[in-house]
N, C-alpha and C positions, 0 to 999 in steps of 0.2 A: 526511953528505951534503956534497959539495963544491959550490962556487958555479957550476961549469960544468955541473952535472947538469941534464938536461931533466926537468922535472916532468911526470908523467903524472897528470892530474887526474881525480878522481872527485868529482862533486857529490852531496851528500846533501840530499834534500828530505823534510820530514815535516810532517804536520798531524794533530793529535789527533782532531778531529772534522771530518767532511766537511761541505760546505755544501749537501748534498742535490742536487747536480748529477748528472746521469746519467754524465757523463764526469769528467774530472779536476777537483778542487776549484780554485777561483779562487786560493786562497792558494798552492797548489803551483805553479800557472802563474806567479804573481807572484815566488815565490822563484826559480824557474828563470830568468825574465827578468833579475832583479837580478844573479844570479850570472853569467849569460852575458855581461852587460855588463862585469862585473869581469874575466872571462876574456879578453874581446876587448881591453879597455884594457891588460891586462898581458901580452898576447901569450902566453897559456898554451895547452897542448895538452889538450883535453878527450878523455878516453878513454870515459867512461861516466857515466850518472846512476843514482842509487839512490833509489827513492821508497817511502815508507811513508805512504800517504794514508789518513787515518782511523784512525791507530794511535797510542796513547799513548806519550809519551816517558819515562814512569816505568819502563818495562821496556826492556831492550836486546835481547830476543829477538824482533826484527822481521825480516821477510823481506828487505826492502831493505837493512837494516843488516847482516844476516848475509851477504848477497851481497857487500857492500862489503868486509867483513872477509876473506871468501874471496879476493877479488881482490887485497887487500893481501898476504895469505899467499902467493899465487901470483905476486907481483911485477908484476901487471898495472897497478896504480896505486901512486903513492908520494906523493900529495898529496890531501887531502880538504878540500873547501870547503863551508861552510854559510853561509846568510844571517846567522844569529846562533847563538850557542852553545846556546840552548834547542832548536833544531831537532835538534841531535845527541842531546840527551837531557835529561831532568829528574830523573834519579837522580844525586845528587851523587857518591856513592861510585864508581859506574860511570863517570860523566863524567870525574872526575879520573883514574880508572884508565886510561882511553883517552888523555886528553890529555897526562898527565904520565908515563905508563909505557909503555903499549902502542905508541902512535904513535912515540915516540922510539926504543924498542927495535927497531922495524921500519923506521926511517929514513923515517917518513912526516911530511910537513909538513902541519900543520892550520891552516886559516884560517877564522876567523869574521869575516866582513866588518864587520858592524855593531858588533861588540864590539872591533874593532881588535886581534884576536888573530892572531898569525902566529908559529908556533913556530919558524920558520926565522930570523926576524929578531929583533933586540932591540926588541920592540914593547911599548909601555906597556900594552897590553891583556893581554899575557902575565902580567903581575904580578897581574892581576885574575881569573885563571882560577878559582882556588878560590872567590873571592867570587861570581863569576858562577854557578858550579855550585851553591853554596848558595842563591842567590837564585832560580835556575830551579826547584830542588826546592821551596823554600818557596812559590813561586807556585802550583805544582801542588797542594800540600797546602791552601793557603789557598782556592783555588777549590773544591776538594772539600768543605771545611767549609761554605762558603757555599751550595753546591748542596744539601747535606744539610739545612742549616737551612731553606732555602726549601721543600724537599719536606715537611719535618716541619711547618712552619707551615701549608702547604696541607692536609695530612692533618688537623690539628687543627681547621681551619676547615670540614672536610667537602667540600673542593673536589676535583674530578676531576683525576687526575694523568696521564692518558693523552693521546694526540694529539687525539682528538675527544671532545667531551663528549656522553655518551649522554643520551637523553631523560630528563628528570627531575632532572638534576644541574646545579649552577651551574658556570659556567666561570670 
C-alpha cells in the first residue's frame, strides 16, 4: 500500500449475545457510533458495514464476517475497522491468521481503535496483537467455565434453570 492510496473502509460489528431487543442490540449501535466518529475524525471513506449480532467470536464462519472477506477478495474494501480486537474474533489462531497473514497478503489495513492497533502505521498496539489475541480467547474460555460452574451449582441445589420457574420449583 502506498501513502497516497484511498482507503475503502469496511466496519465490522459483532456481539456474542443480543440484549433481547427486537431490533439491533444496543452494543452494535454503540460500536457503530464509536467507529463512525473515528471515520469522520480521520476523513475516511466508508464503503459498507458488516454485522454479526448475537454470534460468538470463537468461530469465524459468521455471515457478516464472510461477506467482509468476500468484499476484500473482490477489491471492494481494503481497510477493516473494529472498535476493539475482540469484535473481530476470540479464536487466537484465526485472529492472528487474519491480522498477521491474510490482511497483509491482501493489502488490507486493519484498525482496532481501542487497542491502538493500526497495521498500516508503526503503532505500539501492533506489537500487542498476539497478546490481545490470546487474552480475547482466554476471556471467552474463562466466561464459559464460569457459566458451566454456575449451572452445575444450580442443578445440585435443585433450582430451575429455564427462563420461568414452573409451579412447585424454587427460583
